[in-house]
C-alpha positions as CSV (number, residue, x, y, z in Angstrom):
1,M,-53.9,-24.7,113.2
2,I,-53.0,-21.0,112.8
3,L,-50.9,-20.4,109.7
4,A,-49.0,-17.1,109.2
5,S,-49.8,-15.3,106.0
6,D,-47.2,-15.2,103.3
7,Y,-46.7,-11.5,104.1
8,S,-46.1,-12.0,107.8
9,F,-43.8,-15.0,107.3
10,G,-41.8,-13.0,104.7
11,Q,-41.6,-10.1,107.1
12,F,-40.5,-12.3,109.9
13,M,-37.7,-13.8,107.8
14,S,-36.7,-10.4,106.6
15,S,-36.4,-9.0,110.1
16,T,-34.6,-12.1,111.3
17,V,-32.0,-11.9,108.6
18,E,-31.7,-8.1,109.1
19,S,-31.2,-8.6,112.9
20,F,-28.6,-11.3,112.3
21,W,-26.8,-9.1,109.8
22,K,-26.6,-6.2,112.3
23,F,-24.9,-8.6,114.8
24,T,-22.1,-9.6,112.4
25,G,-18.7,-8.1,112.3
26,F,-19.2,-7.1,108.6
27,Y,-22.0,-4.7,109.5
28,N,-20.2,-3.2,112.5
29,C,-16.8,-3.0,110.9
30,E,-15.0,0.3,110.5
31,Y,-11.8,1.2,108.8
32,T,-10.0,1.5,112.2
33,N,-10.8,-2.1,112.9
34,L,-9.2,-3.2,109.7
35,I,-6.1,-1.1,110.5
36,M,-5.7,-2.8,113.9
37,L,-6.4,-6.3,112.4
38,A,-3.6,-5.6,109.9
39,V,-1.3,-4.6,112.8
40,G,-2.1,-7.8,114.6
41,C,-1.3,-9.9,111.5
42,F,2.0,-7.9,111.2
43,F,3.0,-8.7,114.8
44,V,2.3,-12.4,114.2
45,W,4.3,-12.3,111.0
46,L,7.2,-10.7,112.7
47,A,7.1,-13.4,115.4
48,I,6.9,-16.3,113.1
49,K,8.7,-15.2,110.0
50,K,11.4,-13.0,111.6
51,N,11.6,-14.8,114.9
52,F,11.2,-11.4,116.8
53,E,10.3,-12.4,120.4
54,P,7.7,-15.0,119.4
55,L,6.7,-15.7,123.0
56,L,5.5,-12.1,123.3
57,L,4.4,-11.1,119.8
58,V,2.3,-14.2,118.9
59,P,0.0,-13.7,122.0
60,I,-0.1,-9.9,121.6
61,G,-0.7,-10.1,117.8
62,F,-3.5,-12.7,118.2
63,G,-4.9,-10.7,121.0
64,M,-5.1,-7.7,118.7
65,L,-7.2,-9.8,116.3
66,L,-9.6,-10.9,119.1
67,G,-9.9,-7.3,120.4
68,N,-10.6,-5.7,117.0
69,I,-13.1,-8.1,115.5
70,P,-16.1,-5.7,115.4
71,F,-19.3,-6.6,117.3
72,Q,-22.4,-4.9,118.6
73,S,-22.0,-3.5,122.1
74,G,-23.8,-5.1,125.0
75,M,-23.0,-8.7,124.0
76,E,-20.5,-9.1,126.9
77,I,-17.7,-10.3,124.8
78,G,-15.4,-7.2,124.5
79,I,-12.5,-6.8,126.8
80,Y,-13.9,-3.5,128.1
81,E,-17.4,-5.0,128.8
82,E,-17.9,-5.8,132.5
83,G,-18.3,-9.5,133.1
84,S,-17.0,-10.8,129.8
85,V,-14.3,-13.5,129.7
86,L,-11.7,-11.2,128.3
87,N,-12.6,-8.5,130.8
88,I,-12.1,-11.0,133.7
89,L,-8.7,-12.1,132.3
90,Y,-7.8,-8.4,131.7
91,N,-8.1,-7.8,135.4
92,G,-4.6,-9.3,135.8
93,V,-3.3,-6.4,133.7
94,E,-5.6,-3.7,135.0
95,K,-5.1,-4.5,138.6
96,G,-1.4,-5.2,138.2
97,W,-1.1,-8.8,139.4
98,Y,0.3,-10.4,136.2
99,P,3.6,-8.4,136.4
100,P,4.7,-9.6,139.9
101,L,4.0,-13.2,138.8
102,I,6.2,-12.6,135.8
103,F,8.9,-11.2,138.1
104,L,8.7,-14.3,140.3
105,G,9.4,-16.4,137.2
106,I,12.3,-14.1,136.1
107,G,13.9,-14.4,139.5
108,A,13.6,-18.1,139.4
109,M,15.3,-18.4,136.1
110,T,18.0,-15.7,136.5
111,D,21.5,-16.4,137.5
112,F,22.9,-13.2,139.1
113,S,26.5,-14.6,139.2
114,A,27.8,-12.2,136.5
115,L,26.6,-9.2,138.6
116,L,27.9,-10.7,141.9
117,A,31.3,-11.4,140.3
118,N,31.7,-7.8,139.2
119,P,29.3,-5.6,141.3
120,K,30.5,-2.3,139.6
121,L,28.4,-3.4,136.6
122,M,25.4,-2.4,138.7
123,I,26.3,1.2,137.8
124,I,25.8,0.5,134.1
125,G,22.3,-0.9,134.8
126,A,21.5,2.2,136.9
127,C,22.8,4.6,134.2
128,A,20.6,3.0,131.6
129,Q,17.6,4.1,133.6
130,F,18.3,7.7,132.5
131,G,16.1,6.8,129.6
132,I,13.1,6.7,131.9
133,F,13.6,10.0,133.5
134,G,14.7,11.7,130.3
135,A,11.4,10.5,128.7
136,Y,9.5,11.7,131.7
137,M,10.7,15.3,131.1
138,L,10.0,15.0,127.3
139,A,6.5,13.7,128.0
140,L,5.8,16.7,130.3
141,L,7.0,19.0,127.5
142,C,4.6,17.4,125.1
143,G,1.7,18.3,127.3
144,F,1.1,15.0,129.2
145,D,0.0,15.3,132.8
146,P,2.6,14.0,135.4
147,L,0.8,10.7,135.9
148,S,0.6,10.0,132.2
149,A,4.2,11.2,131.7
150,G,5.3,8.6,134.2
151,C,3.5,5.9,132.3
152,V,5.2,7.0,129.0
153,A,8.6,7.3,130.7
154,I,8.7,3.7,132.1
155,I,8.8,2.4,128.5
156,G,12.5,3.4,128.6
157,G,13.2,0.6,131.0
158,A,12.5,-1.9,128.1
159,D,10.6,-4.1,130.6
160,G,7.0,-4.9,129.7
161,P,5.8,-6.2,133.1
162,T,7.3,-3.1,134.9
163,A,5.6,-0.8,132.3
164,I,2.3,-2.6,132.8
165,F,2.5,-2.5,136.6
166,T,3.4,1.2,136.7
167,T,0.7,2.2,134.2
168,S,-1.9,0.2,136.0
169,K,-1.2,2.3,139.1
170,L,-0.8,5.7,137.4
171,N,-3.2,5.8,134.5
172,P,-4.9,2.6,133.4
173,N,-6.4,4.3,130.3
174,L,-2.9,4.2,128.7
175,L,-2.3,0.5,129.4
176,G,-2.8,-0.7,125.8
177,A,-0.6,1.9,124.2
178,V,2.2,1.7,126.8
179,A,2.3,-2.1,126.9
180,V,2.3,-2.6,123.2
181,S,5.0,0.1,122.8
182,A,7.2,-1.4,125.5
183,Y,6.9,-5.0,124.1
184,S,7.4,-3.7,120.5
185,Y,10.6,-2.0,121.3
186,M,11.8,-5.0,123.3
187,A,11.2,-7.2,120.2
188,L,13.0,-4.7,118.0
189,I,16.1,-4.6,120.1
190,P,18.1,-6.5,117.4
191,L,17.3,-3.7,114.9
192,I,17.7,-0.7,117.2
193,Q,20.6,-1.3,119.6
194,P,23.5,-2.3,117.2
195,A,23.4,1.0,115.4
196,I,23.5,2.9,118.7
197,M,26.4,0.7,120.0
198,R,28.4,1.3,116.8
199,F,27.7,5.1,116.8
200,F,29.1,5.6,120.3
201,T,32.1,3.3,120.2
202,T,35.4,3.1,118.3
203,Q,37.0,0.1,116.7
204,K,39.5,-0.1,119.5
205,E,36.8,0.0,122.2
206,R,34.8,-2.7,120.5
207,T,37.7,-5.2,120.7
208,I,38.5,-4.7,124.4
209,K,38.8,-8.1,126.1
210,M,37.6,-8.4,129.6
211,K,39.0,-10.8,132.2
212,P,37.0,-14.0,132.9
213,V,34.5,-13.5,135.7
214,R,35.4,-15.0,139.0
215,V,33.5,-18.0,140.4
216,V,30.7,-16.9,142.8
217,T,30.1,-19.1,145.8
218,Q,26.8,-20.6,146.6
219,S,26.6,-18.7,149.9
220,E,26.9,-15.4,148.0
221,K,24.1,-16.5,145.7
222,I,21.8,-17.3,148.7
223,I,22.7,-14.1,150.6
224,F,22.1,-11.8,147.5
225,P,18.3,-12.1,147.2
226,I,17.9,-11.6,151.0
227,V,20.1,-8.6,151.2
228,G,19.0,-7.3,147.9
229,V,15.3,-7.2,148.7
230,M,16.0,-5.4,152.0
231,L,18.3,-2.8,150.5
232,T,16.1,-1.9,147.5
233,C,12.7,-2.1,149.2
234,F,13.9,0.0,152.1
235,V,14.7,2.7,149.6
236,V,11.5,2.3,147.4
237,P,8.8,0.3,149.3
238,S,6.4,1.0,146.4
239,A,8.5,-1.5,144.4
240,I,7.9,-4.4,146.8
241,P,5.4,-6.2,144.5
242,L,8.0,-6.4,141.8
243,L,11.3,-6.6,143.6
244,G,9.9,-8.8,146.4
245,M,8.8,-11.4,143.9
246,L,12.0,-11.1,141.8
247,F,14.3,-11.8,144.8
248,F,11.9,-14.4,146.2
249,G,12.0,-16.3,142.9
250,N,15.8,-16.1,142.9
251,L,16.0,-17.4,146.4
252,L,13.9,-20.4,145.3
253,R,16.4,-21.0,142.6
254,E,19.6,-20.6,144.7
255,S,18.5,-22.1,148.0
256,G,19.0,-25.7,146.8
257,V,16.0,-27.0,148.7
258,T,13.1,-25.6,146.7
259,S,14.0,-26.8,143.2
260,R,10.4,-28.0,142.5
261,L,9.0,-24.5,143.3
262,A,11.7,-22.8,141.3
263,K,11.0,-25.1,138.3
264,T,7.3,-24.4,138.5
265,A,7.8,-20.6,138.8
266,S,10.2,-20.4,136.0
267,N,8.4,-22.7,133.6
268,A,4.7,-23.6,133.8
269,M,3.6,-20.6,135.8
270,T,5.6,-18.0,133.8
271,D,4.4,-19.6,130.5
272,I,0.7,-19.4,131.6
273,V,1.0,-15.8,132.8
274,T,2.8,-14.8,129.7
275,I,0.1,-16.2,127.5
276,L,-2.7,-14.4,129.5
277,L,-0.7,-11.2,129.7
278,G,0.2,-11.1,126.0
279,L,-3.3,-12.1,124.8
280,T,-5.1,-9.5,127.0
281,V,-2.7,-6.7,126.3
282,G,-3.2,-7.3,122.6
283,A,-7.0,-7.4,123.0
284,S,-6.9,-4.1,124.9
285,T,-5.8,-2.4,121.7
286,Q,-9.5,-2.0,120.7
287,A,-9.5,0.5,117.7
288,D,-11.7,3.1,119.3
289,K,-9.5,3.4,122.3
290,F,-6.1,2.7,120.8
291,L,-6.0,4.7,117.5
292,T,-5.5,8.1,119.0
293,V,-3.0,11.0,118.7
294,D,-1.8,10.2,122.2
295,T,-0.9,6.7,121.1
296,I,1.2,7.9,118.3
297,I,3.0,10.4,120.7
298,I,3.5,7.6,123.2
299,F,5.1,5.4,120.6
300,G,7.4,8.2,119.6
301,L,8.4,9.1,123.1
302,G,8.8,5.4,123.9
303,F,11.3,5.1,121.1
304,L,13.2,8.1,122.3
305,A,13.2,6.7,125.9
306,F,14.6,3.4,124.6
307,V,17.3,5.2,122.6
308,I,18.3,7.4,125.5
309,A,18.5,4.3,127.8
310,S,20.6,2.3,125.4
311,S,22.9,5.3,124.7
312,A,23.3,6.1,128.4
313,G,24.3,2.6,129.1
314,V,27.1,2.6,126.5
315,L,28.3,6.1,127.4
316,S,28.4,5.3,131.1
317,V,31.0,2.5,130.3
318,K,33.1,5.0,128.3
319,V,33.1,7.4,131.3
320,F,33.7,4.6,133.7
321,N,36.8,3.5,131.7
322,L,38.4,6.9,132.2
323,F,39.0,5.9,135.9
324,L,40.1,2.3,135.3
325,R,43.5,0.8,134.7
326,P,44.1,-0.5,131.1
327,D,43.8,-4.1,132.3
328,K,40.5,-3.4,134.1
329,K,38.7,-1.6,131.3
330,I,35.2,-2.6,130.3
331,N,34.1,-3.2,126.8
332,P,31.4,-0.5,126.1
333,L,29.5,-2.9,123.9
334,I,28.0,-4.4,127.1
335,G,26.6,-1.0,128.1
336,N,23.5,-1.5,125.9
337,A,22.6,-4.5,128.2
338,G,21.8,-2.1,131.0
339,V,18.2,-2.0,129.8
340,S,15.9,-4.7,131.3
341,A,15.5,-7.0,128.3
342,V,16.9,-10.3,129.6
343,P,18.8,-12.0,128.0
344,M,18.1,-10.4,124.6
345,A,20.1,-7.3,125.2
346,A,23.1,-9.3,126.5
347,R,23.0,-11.5,123.3
348,I,23.1,-8.3,121.2
349,S,26.3,-7.2,123.1
350,N,27.9,-10.6,122.4
351,N,26.9,-10.7,118.8
352,V,28.2,-7.2,118.0
353,G,31.4,-8.0,119.8
354,L,32.0,-11.1,117.8
355,E,31.6,-9.1,114.6
356,Y,34.8,-7.2,115.4
357,D,36.7,-10.1,117.2
358,P,35.4,-13.6,116.7
359,N,37.2,-14.7,119.9
360,N,35.8,-12.0,122.1
361,Y,32.8,-13.5,123.9
362,L,31.0,-10.8,125.9
363,L,27.8,-12.7,126.9
364,M,28.7,-13.5,130.5
365,H,30.0,-10.0,131.1
366,A,26.9,-8.4,129.5
367,M,24.6,-10.5,131.7
368,G,25.9,-8.4,134.7
369,P,24.4,-5.0,133.6
370,N,21.5,-6.9,132.0
371,V,20.2,-8.4,135.3
372,A,21.1,-5.1,137.0
373,G,18.8,-3.4,134.5
374,V,15.9,-5.6,135.7
375,I,16.5,-4.4,139.3
376,G,17.1,-0.8,138.1
377,S,13.9,-0.6,136.1
378,A,11.8,-1.9,139.0
379,V,13.6,0.7,141.3
380,A,12.9,3.4,138.8
381,A,9.2,2.4,138.7
382,G,9.1,2.5,142.5
383,V,10.5,6.0,142.5
384,L,7.9,7.1,140.0
385,L,5.1,5.5,142.0
386,S,6.5,7.1,145.2
387,F,6.2,10.7,144.0
388,L,3.3,10.3,141.5
389,G,1.2,7.5,143.0
């Protein structure tokens, strides 16, 4: 039997412990990791304690924890390491196939009746997209190249899947910053939008009562997705992956013969994709790639884009009212719902309206521009992809 000397055994144990220590997160940890871990915990706290979009912020926040636990490179566990589990799941974000699946689910769960009952509300949803193109100009002025500026601008649509899809096509390097910015401002809608709505409206305007929406026939609901997909996609074919899936999902809902498919698309499938999307987007905020000056600028420009979009929606109603009879006027509080955050923005319209008149329910009216905003943001993304892609 060959026995190792005490010296060689001690040396072996020492090198083993040292090797193990170098593989731990404690050894590889930097202060930037701690910052991002704190941000991830904050997102989870906002979701659980404050109930800010928990279905989004819990996966994103936990993903930030997974993506920022320090490790030694080459272990094939990081989201940016080829072949790792997180990297494979991240392909759905990087290649842009999670967002169309989300749009399929949105279409399957969305009732477009409010928009069909009052088609002129489509204009409000279109005007809210000024935030996208306004932010595009601001991003160019800040020194971003045209492709990166397009990624930053799409945050103004307040639509996470659209922002991810557009960024994956224009500049995938900005995916983490753009996605987290878009979802953050979507979650903070209850804090941001009410102040904008009050600033641009008067007491009298806030109490405008709108006539009940007319009843939309089933035939109209069935025809809408068929006509809608042809009209929008003939204009911007580059938006087919998003709008095609949105209208397909809506046809599944309204056809009356595919209820099983509609239920699967709007529930199980959407939940699964949302989990994977949120988790991988959060994990992509790896400190060395996320904590940059560009990220800070993107968050600032994203906020301005969101403010411009919300303001444009409210102001467009005020302008629209100049040409309407007194009994046809629109409450400008529904203008904020022109952004593509369904149904959260519409709920904000309703809640603020009830503050000034407890009997003035605006939810159904606000759903019109809200669902129009979903279509509008996808069209705007298609326009950006057409001249930038």
